[in-house]
ZAMIKOL-87571 format. One record per residue (C-alpha): residue in three letters; z, y, x. Coordinates in steps of 0.02 Angstrom, whole numbers, padded with zeros to 5 digits. Layout:
<sites>
+------+--------+--------+--------+
| code |      w |      v |      u |
+------+--------+--------+--------+
|  ALA |      Z |      Y |      X |
...
+------+--------+--------+--------+
</sites>
This chain:
<sites>
+------+--------+--------+--------+
| code |      w |      v |      u |
+------+--------+--------+--------+
|  MET |  02873 |  01470 |  01637 |
|  THR |  02805 |  01657 |  01644 |
|  VAL |  02775 |  01731 |  01794 |
|  ASP |  02884 |  01901 |  01798 |
|  LEU |  02795 |  02029 |  01866 |
|  SER |  02908 |  02166 |  01822 |
|  PRO |  03015 |  02179 |  01989 |
|  LEU |  02858 |  02261 |  02035 |
|  ASP |  02854 |  02398 |  01911 |
|  SER |  02944 |  02525 |  02024 |
|  VAL |  02875 |  02500 |  02195 |
|  PRO |  02717 |  02558 |  02279 |
|  ARG |  02686 |  02413 |  02396 |
|  LEU |  02718 |  02218 |  02388 |
|  LEU |  02746 |  02169 |  02556 |
|  PHE |  02773 |  02012 |  02632 |
|  GLU |  02823 |  01961 |  02827 |
|  ILE |  02798 |  01778 |  02824 |
|  PRO |  02841 |  01669 |  02995 |
|  LEU |  02730 |  01564 |  03069 |
|  LYS |  02735 |  01436 |  03207 |
|  PRO |  02602 |  01328 |  03279 |
|  LEU |  02574 |  01165 |  03210 |
|  GLN |  02585 |  01048 |  03345 |
|  GLY |  02646 |  01112 |  03544 |
|  GLN |  02674 |  01278 |  03569 |
|  ARG |  02512 |  01369 |  03612 |
|  PHE |  02379 |  01434 |  03506 |
|  GLN |  02210 |  01526 |  03522 |
|  PRO |  02215 |  01707 |  03448 |
|  THR |  02050 |  01800 |  03380 |
|  GLY |  01913 |  01850 |  03517 |
|  PHE |  01815 |  02020 |  03502 |
|  PRO |  01659 |  02044 |  03603 |
|  GLY |  01694 |  02132 |  03760 |
|  LEU |  01868 |  02121 |  03736 |
|  GLY |  01925 |  01958 |  03715 |
|  ALA |  02100 |  01928 |  03667 |
|  ALA |  02172 |  02075 |  03594 |
|  THR |  02333 |  02123 |  03689 |
|  PHE |  02431 |  02267 |  03648 |
|  GLN |  02606 |  02336 |  03732 |
|  THR |  02768 |  02367 |  03607 |
|  PRO |  02928 |  02448 |  03648 |
|  ALA |  02983 |  02244 |  03621 |
|  GLY |  02854 |  02197 |  03754 |
|  ARG |  02679 |  02119 |  03740 |
|  CYS |  02602 |  02084 |  03583 |
|  LEU |  02453 |  01994 |  03511 |
|  LEU |  02329 |  02007 |  03377 |
|  VAL |  02308 |  01831 |  03315 |
|  GLU |  02198 |  01888 |  03149 |
|  SER |  02138 |  02027 |  03112 |
|  ALA |  02137 |  02109 |  02934 |
|  GLN |  01933 |  02078 |  02915 |
|  SER |  01955 |  01911 |  02949 |
|  MET |  02117 |  01875 |  02836 |
|  ALA |  02006 |  01969 |  02704 |
|  ASN |  01882 |  01824 |  02726 |
|  ARG |  02004 |  01688 |  02703 |
|  LEU |  02093 |  01758 |  02553 |
|  GLU |  01926 |  01745 |  02472 |
|  LEU |  01891 |  01565 |  02514 |
|  THR |  02051 |  01521 |  02407 |
|  CYS |  01966 |  01553 |  02269 |
|  TRP |  01803 |  01457 |  02330 |
|  ASP |  01744 |  01267 |  02300 |
|  GLU |  01632 |  01228 |  02439 |
|  ALA |  01565 |  01064 |  02366 |
|  ARG |  01520 |  01136 |  02194 |
|  GLN |  01464 |  01317 |  02293 |
|  ASP |  01551 |  01414 |  02138 |
|  LEU |  01723 |  01489 |  02107 |
|  LYS |  01868 |  01351 |  02076 |
|  ALA |  01854 |  01288 |  01896 |
|  GLU |  02065 |  01364 |  01864 |
|  LEU |  01971 |  01521 |  01912 |
|  ALA |  01807 |  01523 |  01790 |
|  GLY |  01782 |  01679 |  01704 |
|  LEU |  01811 |  01781 |  01863 |
|  SER |  01664 |  01914 |  01872 |
|  HIS |  01554 |  01867 |  02039 |
|  VAL |  01372 |  01896 |  02079 |
|  ARG |  01283 |  01734 |  02140 |
|  VAL |  01122 |  01759 |  02223 |
|  LEU |  00972 |  01612 |  02207 |
|  ARG |  00840 |  01593 |  02327 |
|  ASN |  00692 |  01498 |  02256 |
|  GLY |  00816 |  01428 |  02092 |
|  ARG |  00919 |  01366 |  02224 |
|  PHE |  01119 |  01441 |  02273 |
|  LEU |  01098 |  01555 |  02421 |
|  THR |  01243 |  01643 |  02430 |
|  ASP |  01392 |  01749 |  02326 |
|  THR |  01478 |  01899 |  02328 |
|  VAL |  01634 |  01806 |  02355 |
|  LEU |  01569 |  01743 |  02508 |
|  GLU |  01481 |  01898 |  02554 |
|  ALA |  01556 |  02003 |  02716 |
|  HIS |  01485 |  02175 |  02621 |
|  ARG |  01516 |  02089 |  02440 |
|  LEU |  01413 |  02207 |  02332 |
|  ASN |  01329 |  02302 |  02455 |
|  SER |  01247 |  02153 |  02530 |
|  PRO |  01083 |  02167 |  02585 |
|  TYR |  01050 |  01989 |  02489 |
|  LEU |  01099 |  02082 |  02318 |
|  LEU |  01034 |  02260 |  02350 |
|  GLY |  00896 |  02264 |  02481 |
|  GLY |  00773 |  02127 |  02424 |
|  SER |  00605 |  02167 |  02335 |
|  ASP |  00687 |  02099 |  02176 |
|  LYS |  00791 |  02265 |  02111 |
|  THR |  00838 |  02199 |  01930 |
|  PHE |  01029 |  02193 |  01991 |
|  PHE |  01006 |  02369 |  02089 |
|  ASP |  00948 |  02442 |  01938 |
|  THR |  01084 |  02399 |  01823 |
|  LEU |  01211 |  02436 |  01958 |
|  LYS |  01119 |  02602 |  01974 |
|  SER |  01121 |  02627 |  01785 |
|  LYS |  01306 |  02593 |  01755 |
|  LEU |  01352 |  02711 |  01892 |
|  GLY |  01254 |  02838 |  01833 |
|  GLY |  01317 |  03029 |  01825 |
|  LEU |  01415 |  02989 |  01995 |
|  GLU |  01283 |  03073 |  02094 |
|  GLU |  01364 |  03245 |  02101 |
|  GLY |  01534 |  03304 |  02103 |
|  PRO |  01708 |  03209 |  02142 |
|  VAL |  01667 |  03012 |  02143 |
|  ASP |  01745 |  02965 |  01938 |
|  ARG |  01853 |  02812 |  02032 |
|  ARG |  01908 |  02746 |  01836 |
|  GLN |  01708 |  02726 |  01806 |
|  LEU |  01672 |  02639 |  01974 |
|  ALA |  01821 |  02529 |  01966 |
|  VAL |  01772 |  02477 |  01764 |
|  VAL |  01587 |  02430 |  01831 |
|  LEU |  01674 |  02342 |  01994 |
|  LEU |  01784 |  02247 |  01880 |
|  ARG |  01639 |  02194 |  01754 |
|  TYR |  01538 |  02125 |  01908 |
|  ASP |  01645 |  02079 |  02042 |
|  ILE |  01830 |  02078 |  02037 |
|  GLY |  01862 |  02035 |  02207 |
|  SER |  01790 |  02221 |  02261 |
|  LEU |  01955 |  02295 |  02176 |
|  LEU |  02069 |  02183 |  02294 |
|  HIS |  01954 |  02175 |  02436 |
|  GLY |  01872 |  02334 |  02454 |
|  VAL |  01701 |  02392 |  02446 |
|  PHE |  01577 |  02513 |  02501 |
|  LEU |  01405 |  02542 |  02412 |
|  ALA |  01316 |  02640 |  02544 |
|  LYS |  01146 |  02662 |  02480 |
|  LYS |  01110 |  02837 |  02449 |
|  GLU |  01025 |  02792 |  02286 |
|  LEU |  01201 |  02747 |  02222 |
|  ALA |  01296 |  02910 |  02215 |
|  GLY |  01238 |  02944 |  02384 |
|  GLY |  01330 |  02820 |  02468 |
|  ARG |  01498 |  02905 |  02418 |
|  LEU |  01565 |  02743 |  02326 |
|  ARG |  01692 |  02644 |  02412 |
|  VAL |  01850 |  02588 |  02375 |
|  ALA |  01992 |  02534 |  02508 |
|  ARG |  02080 |  02364 |  02503 |
|  ALA |  02218 |  02333 |  02388 |
|  LEU |  02261 |  02178 |  02474 |
|  SER |  02287 |  02168 |  02656 |
|  ALA |  02349 |  02040 |  02784 |
|  PHE |  02344 |  02014 |  02968 |
|  ILE |  02434 |  01921 |  03097 |
|  GLU |  02526 |  01971 |  03242 |
|  ALA |  02620 |  01886 |  03385 |
|  ASP |  02764 |  01966 |  03483 |
|  GLY |  02836 |  01905 |  03640 |
|  VAL |  02674 |  01835 |  03705 |
|  ASP |  02644 |  01753 |  03878 |
|  THR |  02466 |  01688 |  03937 |
|  ALA |  02429 |  01487 |  03937 |
|  PRO |  02287 |  01469 |  04044 |
|  SER |  02185 |  01312 |  04018 |
|  GLY |  02009 |  01257 |  04039 |
|  GLY |  01880 |  01117 |  04060 |
|  VAL |  01703 |  01066 |  04077 |
|  LYS |  01559 |  01022 |  03985 |
|  ASN |  01488 |  00869 |  04076 |
|  ASP |  01304 |  00814 |  04085 |
|  HIS |  01322 |  00640 |  04133 |
|  VAL |  01121 |  00622 |  04152 |
|  ASN |  01091 |  00781 |  04264 |
|  PRO |  01264 |  00862 |  04324 |
|  SER |  01158 |  00997 |  04437 |
|  GLY |  01038 |  01045 |  04277 |
|  ASP |  00974 |  01203 |  04216 |
|  THR |  01128 |  01266 |  04109 |
|  LYS |  01046 |  01417 |  04025 |
|  ALA |  00942 |  01295 |  03953 |
|  GLY |  01081 |  01175 |  03906 |
|  PHE |  01078 |  01058 |  04052 |
|  GLY |  01228 |  01031 |  04176 |
|  ASN |  01388 |  01033 |  04202 |
|  VAL |  01483 |  01177 |  04147 |
|  PRO |  01656 |  01227 |  04225 |
|  PHE |  01755 |  01344 |  04091 |
|  ALA |  01925 |  01430 |  04089 |
|  ARG |  02013 |  01482 |  03918 |
|  ASP |  02161 |  01581 |  03875 |
|  GLU |  02274 |  01521 |  03749 |
|  PHE |  02454 |  01616 |  03720 |
|  THR |  02635 |  01560 |  03669 |
|  ALA |  02757 |  01674 |  03579 |
|  GLN |  02914 |  01720 |  03527 |
|  ARG |  02863 |  01759 |  03359 |
|  ILE |  02701 |  01754 |  03232 |
|  THR |  02695 |  01835 |  03068 |
|  LEU |  02590 |  01849 |  02943 |
|  TYR |  02583 |  02030 |  02864 |
|  VAL |  02544 |  02063 |  02685 |
|  ASN |  02530 |  02223 |  02602 |
|  LEU |  02484 |  02244 |  02405 |
|  ASP |  02443 |  02416 |  02359 |
|  LEU |  02511 |  02416 |  02200 |
|  ILE |  02481 |  02608 |  02161 |
|  GLN |  02295 |  02605 |  02209 |
|  ILE |  02289 |  02451 |  02067 |
|  ARG |  02370 |  02568 |  01961 |
|  GLY |  02276 |  02697 |  01995 |
|  TYR |  02105 |  02629 |  01941 |
|  GLY |  02166 |  02673 |  01774 |
|  LEU |  02075 |  02514 |  01699 |
|  ASP |  02226 |  02482 |  01554 |
|  THR |  02208 |  02673 |  01514 |
|  MET |  02092 |  02704 |  01351 |
|  ILE |  02019 |  02884 |  01343 |
|  ARG |  01954 |  02971 |  01184 |
|  ASP |  01920 |  03098 |  01085 |
|  GLY |  02015 |  03151 |  00936 |
|  ALA |  01991 |  03222 |  00776 |
|  ASP |  02008 |  03392 |  00845 |
|  GLY |  01922 |  03378 |  00985 |
|  GLU |  02069 |  03329 |  01121 |
|  ARG |  02066 |  03223 |  01216 |
|  ILE |  02168 |  03091 |  01189 |
|  ILE |  02245 |  02954 |  01350 |
|  GLU |  02307 |  02791 |  01293 |
|  THR |  02389 |  02639 |  01402 |
|  ALA |  02379 |  02473 |  01360 |
|  VAL |  02566 |  02401 |  01346 |
|  ASP |  02558 |  02251 |  01420 |
|  ARG |  02420 |  02323 |  01560 |
|  PRO |  02312 |  02164 |  01557 |
|  VAL |  02197 |  02210 |  01696 |
|  GLU |  02346 |  02254 |  01808 |
|  ARG |  02425 |  02098 |  01790 |
|  LEU |  02273 |  02007 |  01814 |
|  LEU |  02235 |  02100 |  01982 |
|  VAL |  02410 |  02065 |  02047 |
|  LEU |  02411 |  01880 |  01988 |
|  LEU |  02257 |  01858 |  02070 |
|  ALA |  02323 |  01919 |  02232 |
|  LEU |  02470 |  01820 |  02236 |
|  TYR |  02357 |  01668 |  02184 |
|  LYS |  02295 |  01696 |  02356 |
|  LEU |  02432 |  01702 |  02461 |
|  ARG |  02504 |  01573 |  02410 |
|  ALA |  02359 |  01438 |  02408 |
|  LEU |  02317 |  01515 |  02588 |
|  VAL |  02509 |  01487 |  02652 |
|  GLU |  02497 |  01323 |  02556 |
|  GLY |  02313 |  01268 |  02620 |
|  SER |  02274 |  01242 |  02790 |
|  LEU |  02306 |  01394 |  02923 |
|  ARG |  02189 |  01314 |  03051 |
|  LEU |  02114 |  01486 |  03112 |
|  ARG |  02018 |  01404 |  03245 |
|  THR |  01986 |  01266 |  03322 |
|  ALA |  02162 |  01276 |  03457 |
|  CYS |  02236 |  01389 |  03319 |
|  ASP |  02327 |  01293 |  03183 |
|  LEU |  02478 |  01361 |  03112 |
|  GLU |  02614 |  01341 |  02981 |
|  VAL |  02738 |  01436 |  02884 |
|  THR |  02917 |  01382 |  02948 |
|  SER |  03001 |  01396 |  02764 |
|  SER |  02941 |  01338 |  02597 |
|  THR |  03030 |  01503 |  02499 |
|  ILE |  02915 |  01645 |  02522 |
|  VAL |  03030 |  01805 |  02487 |
|  ALA |  02958 |  01982 |  02490 |
|  LYS |  03031 |  02118 |  02604 |
|  VAL |  02998 |  02249 |  02470 |
|  PRO |  03062 |  02227 |  02342 |
|  VAL |  03191 |  02148 |  02419 |
|  GLY |  03221 |  01979 |  02342 |
|  PHE |  03050 |  01934 |  02253 |
|  VAL |  02989 |  01771 |  02283 |
|  LEU |  02827 |  01727 |  02276 |
|  PRO |  02779 |  01619 |  02145 |
|  SER |  02724 |  01430 |  02143 |
|  LEU |  02536 |  01392 |  02142 |
|  LEU |  02578 |  01306 |  01989 |
|  ALA |  02642 |  01435 |  01888 |
|  LEU |  02518 |  01566 |  01949 |
|  THR |  02379 |  01446 |  01910 |
|  ASP |  02439 |  01432 |  01739 |
|  GLU |  02467 |  01624 |  01725 |
|  LEU |  02299 |  01662 |  01781 |
|  ARG |  02201 |  01565 |  01653 |
|  SER |  02295 |  01663 |  01524 |
|  ALA |  02268 |  01824 |  01597 |
|  ILE |  02079 |  01799 |  01631 |
|  ASP |  02053 |  01750 |  01464 |
|  ALA |  02136 |  01921 |  01408 |
|  CYS |  02018 |  02033 |  01509 |
|  ALA |  01863 |  01901 |  01483 |
|  ALA |  01766 |  02041 |  01381 |
|  ARG |  01781 |  02175 |  01528 |
|  MET |  01696 |  02030 |  01655 |
|  GLU |  01529 |  01948 |  01680 |
|  SER |  01579 |  01799 |  01747 |
|  VAL |  01442 |  01743 |  01830 |
|  THR |  01298 |  01879 |  01859 |
|  GLU |  01126 |  01793 |  01943 |
|  VAL |  01024 |  01890 |  02058 |
|  THR |  00866 |  01818 |  02143 |
|  PHE |  00828 |  01852 |  02328 |
|  ASN |  00651 |  01767 |  02387 |
|  ASP |  00604 |  01898 |  02518 |
|  VAL |  00556 |  01843 |  02700 |
|  LEU |  00710 |  01794 |  02798 |
|  LYS |  00660 |  01888 |  02957 |
|  LYS |  00735 |  01841 |  03135 |
|  ALA |  00797 |  01986 |  03249 |
|  LYS |  00740 |  02000 |  03422 |
|  LYS |  00854 |  01885 |  03532 |
|  GLN |  00939 |  01978 |  03665 |
|  GLU |  00913 |  01933 |  03833 |
|  GLY |  01033 |  01811 |  03892 |
|  ALA |  01115 |  01798 |  03721 |
|  ASP |  01097 |  01610 |  03703 |
|  THR |  01193 |  01542 |  03831 |
|  GLU |  01343 |  01405 |  03775 |
|  GLU |  01468 |  01546 |  03814 |
|  ASP |  01406 |  01656 |  03707 |
|  ALA |  01401 |  01546 |  03573 |
|  GLU |  01587 |  01488 |  03590 |
|  ALA |  01617 |  01672 |  03588 |
|  ALA |  01540 |  01708 |  03435 |
|  ASP |  01615 |  01564 |  03345 |
|  ASP |  01787 |  01650 |  03376 |
|  GLU |  01736 |  01824 |  03319 |
|  ASP |  01790 |  01914 |  03158 |
|  SER |  01657 |  01940 |  03034 |
|  ASP |  01666 |  02101 |  02965 |
|  HIS |  01716 |  02148 |  02792 |
|  PRO |  01729 |  02288 |  02677 |
|  GLY |  01857 |  02432 |  02654 |
|  ALA |  01940 |  02561 |  02736 |
+------+--------+--------+--------+
</sites>
């Protein structure tokens, strides 16, 4: 059955507010930030909490497309454009995995400038004046379609003076309302030398930890349809016989359809997959039917239906995308200077809970 996207034609945004709950028990562990810890905030309704940030959710949505065992896109998504980085002939990373996507130092910062020069050539003419967003979108579609959903900021001055950026079209975050702290703790035991040097990894280390309970946990999702239409990727511009400028839009708008289907696929795969956000934060959706807040009544299609539709949508746009572009990074991986006191177990645990950065607005 064809996925009917016509209800989205007349709205600027597709909005979901999806209720979640802990998979087991009542407690959950939110994201933590360096120097801040849990991000609580006050509203007229009471004490609230940021459970998962937009940056982290972008990463999780991206991973719904990734086959970790094959180190490649899932087979059903073959043909979508992305850039793979090789090191000494072996897989190193990919734009799907990189926090800054095409602006990754492994793509643009290495001594091999082949891809950098290609990108610079394709983006030629944007050095001065207003940025031609359609030209930028055409290049992003060709090399890394995910940038059109999750955003990108090409900060290199050689690329139009570092002015090329696209905000997130697909955003998501998780908040909890009516929260209370649920204190807990434990001890890292050293049965050999309980009084050993803890900075060196020995000894017993008691610790305290704050988890939370909540009246409501909600996954908020926002797909900016106006931004996707604004890319102009289904618009052809040509000169007429009399020199006039002729603008034509494809009736079936294949690229717009591909982007919306891909965003819906990511969301459905996310909520049907594991929502184990961290060790002590394992969530699940409370209902099998997910209905949008805007437009009212739009039901998130099944993963099977979206997968089938994506195949034909990818094929329809195949000529516009380089399915895989390979880049080589064989430079020395230099280590940063270690900060004093930054190697304790407490720091390591905190780092495990931090959000990684991701491009966007």
